[in-house]
FIROVEX-101968 format. One line per field, with one value per residue: residue number from 1; residue in one letter; x, z, y of N, C-alpha, C in turn. Coordinates in nm, 4 decimals. Each point is the difference from the previous one (the first is absolute). Layout:
% residues N
num: c(NUM, ...)
residuo: c(A, ...)
n.X: c(X, ...)
n.Z: c(Z, ...)
n.Y: c(Y, ...)
ca.X: c(X, ...)
ca.Z: c(Z, ...)
ca.Y: c(Y, ...)
c.X: c(X, ...)
c.Z: c(Z, ...)
c.Y: c(Y, ...)
% end
This chain:
% residues 85
num: c(1, 2, 3, 4, 5, 6, 7, 8, 9, 10, 11, 12, 13, 14, 15, 16, 17, 18, 19, 20, 21, 22, 23, 24, 25, 26, 27, 28, 29, 30, 31, 32, 33, 34, 35, 36, 37, 38, 39, 40, 41, 42, 43, 44, 45, 46, 47, 48, 49, 50, 51, 52, 53, 54, 55, 56, 57, 58, 59, 60, 61, 62, 63, 64, 65, 66, 67, 68, 69, 70, 71, 72, 73, 74, 75, 76, 77, 78, 79, 80, 81, 82, 83, 84, 85)
residuo: c(X, X, X, X, X, X, X, X, X, X, X, X, X, X, X, X, X, X, X, X, X, X, X, X, X, X, X, X, X, X, X, X, X, X, X, X, X, X, X, X, X, X, X, X, X, X, X, X, X, X, X, X, X, X, X, X, X, X, X, X, X, X, X, X, X, X, X, X, X, X, X, X, X, X, X, X, X, X, X, X, X, X, X, X, X)
n.X: c(1.8206, -0.0699, -0.0853, -0.0288, -0.0862, -0.0106, -0.0882, 0.0799, 0.1105, -0.0654, -0.0361, 0.1164, 0.0591, -0.0958, 0.0218, 0.1254, -0.0218, -0.0887, 0.1032, 0.1025, -0.0574, -0.0236, 0.1235, 0.0169, -0.1023, 0.0496, 0.0968, 0.0190, -0.0755, 0.0150, -0.0245, -0.0918, -0.0356, 0.0092, -0.0411, -0.0903, -0.0209, 0.0657, -0.0821, -0.1031, 0.0414, 0.0166, -0.1215, -0.0145, -0.1144, 0.0292, -0.0238, -0.1258, -0.0848, 0.0517, -0.1246, -0.0068, 0.0208, -0.1194, 0.0881, 0.0186, 0.1077, -0.0526, -0.1105, 0.0629, 0.0622, -0.1269, -0.0496, 0.0903, 0.0012, -0.1340, -0.0003, 0.1125, -0.0754, -0.0697, -0.0372, -0.1418, -0.0499, 0.0660, -0.0405, 0.0414, 0.0970, -0.0313, -0.1134, -0.0191, 0.1314, 0.0134, -0.1210, -0.0534, 0.0849)
n.Z: c(-0.4662, 0.0748, -0.0853, -0.0382, 0.1067, -0.1237, -0.0119, 0.0738, -0.0701, -0.0979, 0.0479, 0.0411, -0.1074, -0.0628, 0.0836, -0.0234, -0.1385, 0.0206, 0.0765, -0.0938, -0.1110, 0.0711, 0.0234, -0.1183, -0.0371, 0.0998, -0.0615, 0.0902, -0.0626, 0.1121, 0.0600, -0.1023, -0.0002, 0.1263, -0.0501, -0.0709, 0.0780, 0.0984, -0.0326, -0.0300, 0.1162, 0.0479, -0.0629, 0.0663, 0.0322, 0.1245, 0.0152, 0.0251, 0.1077, 0.0871, -0.0143, -0.0807, -0.0446, -0.0549, -0.0710, -0.0602, 0.0859, 0.1055, -0.0320, -0.0432, 0.1187, 0.0681, -0.0554, 0.0254, 0.1265, 0.0264, -0.0518, 0.0799, 0.0880, -0.0943, 0.1161, -0.0259, -0.0021, 0.1233, 0.0656, -0.1412, 0.0648, 0.0999, -0.0719, 0.0014, -0.0228, -0.1103, -0.0006, -0.0018, -0.1015)
n.Y: c(-3.2943, 0.0690, -0.0134, 0.1124, -0.0141, 0.0348, -0.1084, -0.0585, 0.0390, -0.0047, -0.1090, -0.0297, 0.0508, -0.0744, -0.0927, 0.0228, 0.0291, -0.0937, -0.0670, 0.0294, -0.0376, -0.1234, -0.0146, 0.0190, -0.0629, -0.0742, 0.0517, 0.0971, 0.1004, 0.0631, -0.1163, -0.0385, 0.1335, -0.0150, -0.1129, 0.0537, 0.1137, -0.0597, -0.1029, 0.0884, 0.0574, -0.1250, -0.0211, 0.1201, -0.0461, 0.0034, 0.1269, -0.0171, 0.0660, -0.0898, 0.0269, -0.0908, 0.1053, -0.0292, 0.0573, 0.0913, 0.0547, -0.0587, 0.0542, 0.1157, -0.0175, -0.0288, 0.1024, 0.0767, -0.0648, -0.0067, 0.1170, 0.0322, -0.0481, 0.0677, 0.0726, 0.0003, 0.1269, 0.0420, -0.1146, -0.0141, -0.0548, 0.0846, -0.0332, 0.1295, -0.0634, 0.0750, -0.0593, 0.1116, -0.0026)
ca.X: c(-0.0655, -0.1404, -0.0618, -0.0817, -0.1506, -0.0499, -0.1306, -0.0086, 0.0554, -0.1060, -0.1089, 0.0596, -0.0055, -0.1349, -0.0463, 0.0676, -0.0526, -0.1233, 0.0246, 0.0395, -0.1168, -0.1010, 0.0726, 0.0071, -0.1332, -0.0367, 0.0710, -0.0628, 0.0753, 0.1175, 0.0951, 0.0537, 0.0611, 0.1296, 0.0783, 0.0161, 0.0838, 0.1433, 0.0455, 0.0078, 0.1089, 0.1231, 0.0116, 0.0291, -0.1308, -0.0650, 0.0860, -0.0922, 0.0301, -0.0522, -0.0929, -0.1215, -0.1134, -0.0040, -0.0423, 0.0360, 0.1254, 0.0306, -0.0783, 0.0727, 0.1081, -0.0449, -0.0439, 0.1282, 0.0468, -0.0783, 0.0195, 0.1269, 0.0173, -0.0993, -0.1381, -0.0847, 0.0098, -0.0486, -0.1544, -0.0596, 0.0375, 0.0412, -0.1094, -0.0492, 0.0827, 0.0050, -0.1193, 0.0009, 0.1064)
ca.Z: c(0.0142, -0.0281, -0.0688, 0.0728, -0.0206, -0.0340, 0.0442, 0.1486, 0.0183, -0.0462, 0.1014, 0.1287, -0.0292, -0.0036, 0.1317, 0.0900, -0.0420, 0.0479, 0.1341, -0.0033, -0.0385, 0.1163, 0.1170, -0.0614, 0.0019, 0.1440, 0.0515, -0.0213, -0.1204, 0.0399, 0.0014, -0.1246, -0.0505, 0.0726, -0.0527, -0.1419, -0.0310, 0.0009, -0.1093, -0.1191, 0.0058, -0.0203, -0.1420, -0.0890, -0.0505, 0.0938, 0.0732, 0.0979, 0.1316, 0.0523, 0.0893, 0.0211, -0.0794, -0.1403, -0.0759, -0.1302, -0.0184, 0.0086, -0.1128, -0.1168, 0.0069, -0.0306, -0.1338, -0.0835, 0.0193, -0.0733, -0.1441, -0.0577, 0.0062, -0.0858, 0.0629, -0.0058, 0.1347, 0.1102, 0.0206, -0.0960, -0.0014, 0.1289, 0.0783, 0.1122, 0.1085, 0.0087, 0.0457, 0.1342, 0.0068)
ca.Y: c(0.1309, -0.0135, 0.1200, 0.0928, -0.0189, 0.1267, 0.0264, 0.0159, 0.1329, 0.0839, -0.0086, 0.0613, 0.1392, 0.0433, -0.0029, 0.1114, 0.1186, 0.0148, 0.0401, 0.1396, 0.0937, 0.0228, 0.0849, 0.1406, 0.0618, 0.0130, 0.1114, 0.1346, 0.0616, 0.0737, -0.0964, -0.0376, 0.1038, 0.0038, -0.0986, 0.0037, 0.1166, -0.0127, -0.0963, 0.0739, 0.0992, -0.0689, -0.0362, 0.1174, 0.0565, 0.0998, 0.0849, 0.0729, -0.0471, -0.1150, 0.0495, -0.0802, 0.0718, -0.0275, 0.1078, 0.0137, -0.0662, -0.1507, -0.0543, 0.0173, -0.0866, -0.1290, -0.0142, -0.0027, -0.1312, -0.0902, 0.0113, -0.0335, -0.1591, -0.0634, -0.0190, 0.1031, 0.0865, -0.0557, -0.0015, -0.0725, -0.1301, -0.0510, -0.0590, 0.0731, 0.0202, 0.1444, 0.0847, 0.0832, 0.0840)
c.X: c(-0.1532, -0.0562, -0.0917, -0.1436, -0.0509, -0.1420, -0.0116, 0.0577, -0.0998, -0.1129, 0.0439, -0.0007, -0.1332, -0.0645, 0.0616, -0.0435, -0.1396, -0.0008, 0.0432, -0.1141, -0.1072, 0.0502, 0.0119, -0.1317, -0.0577, 0.0639, -0.0871, 0.0725, 0.1282, 0.1140, 0.0527, 0.0777, 0.1353, 0.1005, 0.0264, 0.0834, 0.1387, 0.0465, 0.0042, 0.1059, 0.1356, 0.0324, 0.0115, -0.1257, -0.0653, 0.1056, -0.0626, 0.0465, -0.0754, -0.0869, -0.1288, -0.1229, 0.0183, -0.0547, 0.0489, 0.1429, 0.0188, -0.0887, 0.0652, 0.1270, -0.0300, -0.0340, 0.1203, 0.0766, -0.0731, 0.0157, 0.1283, 0.0202, -0.1040, -0.1345, -0.0782, 0.0210, -0.0654, -0.1643, -0.0698, 0.0197, 0.0078, -0.1135, -0.0429, 0.0960, 0.0275, -0.1073, 0.0253, 0.1195, -0.0331)
c.Z: c(-0.0307, -0.0569, 0.0973, -0.0456, -0.0216, 0.0515, 0.1492, 0.0313, -0.0331, 0.1001, 0.1247, -0.0241, -0.0072, 0.1411, 0.0848, -0.0563, 0.0491, 0.1513, 0.0257, -0.0237, 0.1027, 0.1070, -0.0458, 0.0031, 0.1324, 0.0592, -0.0265, -0.1229, 0.0420, 0.0247, -0.1239, -0.0631, 0.0589, -0.0543, -0.1632, -0.0321, 0.0060, -0.1031, -0.1266, -0.0060, -0.0198, -0.1459, -0.0969, -0.0460, 0.0909, 0.0654, 0.1046, 0.1414, 0.0149, 0.1135, 0.0038, -0.0864, -0.1634, -0.0801, -0.1631, -0.0312, 0.0192, -0.1135, -0.1195, -0.0026, -0.0169, -0.1417, -0.0945, 0.0211, -0.0951, -0.1522, -0.0408, -0.0029, -0.0715, 0.0438, -0.0141, 0.1173, 0.1103, 0.0165, -0.0839, 0.0047, 0.1468, 0.0816, 0.1108, 0.1130, 0.0253, 0.0393, 0.1342, -0.0008, -0.0888)
c.Y: c(-0.0036, 0.1337, 0.0875, -0.0305, 0.1415, 0.0285, 0.0115, 0.1445, 0.0973, 0.0079, 0.0787, 0.1476, 0.0762, 0.0141, 0.1150, 0.1234, 0.0230, 0.0461, 0.1518, 0.1070, 0.0193, 0.0798, 0.1464, 0.0628, 0.0250, 0.1379, 0.1176, 0.0635, 0.0635, -0.0922, -0.0426, 0.1052, 0.0168, -0.1042, 0.0342, 0.1300, -0.0197, -0.1056, 0.0720, 0.0945, -0.0744, -0.0421, 0.1317, 0.0627, 0.0929, 0.0815, 0.0759, -0.0574, -0.1344, 0.0395, -0.0970, 0.0572, -0.0383, 0.1125, -0.0033, -0.0646, -0.1432, -0.0690, -0.0058, -0.0956, -0.1513, -0.0489, -0.0060, -0.1257, -0.1051, 0.0129, -0.0317, -0.1649, -0.0717, -0.0323, 0.1194, 0.0911, -0.0639, 0.0089, -0.0720, -0.1458, -0.0475, -0.0651, 0.0660, 0.0470, 0.1582, 0.0837, 0.0641, 0.0893, 0.1332)
% end
């Protein structure tokens, strides 16, 4: 049985994360919002409409998600991904 090459796995995950981040940043804000709102809803954080608009309700939901999972409120650690909302 061979061991797992953690360095290789980490490099692969890092590269995939960079690819996904680039794709995400290339989306228009409404497209991003239409993906985030239902995800927050499925996790029980958001109960508003899935309309692609970013207002207080989705922002509160995202902040609640981050705070509950040990991260600072949205925008402070996202490297500009949240800008424009």
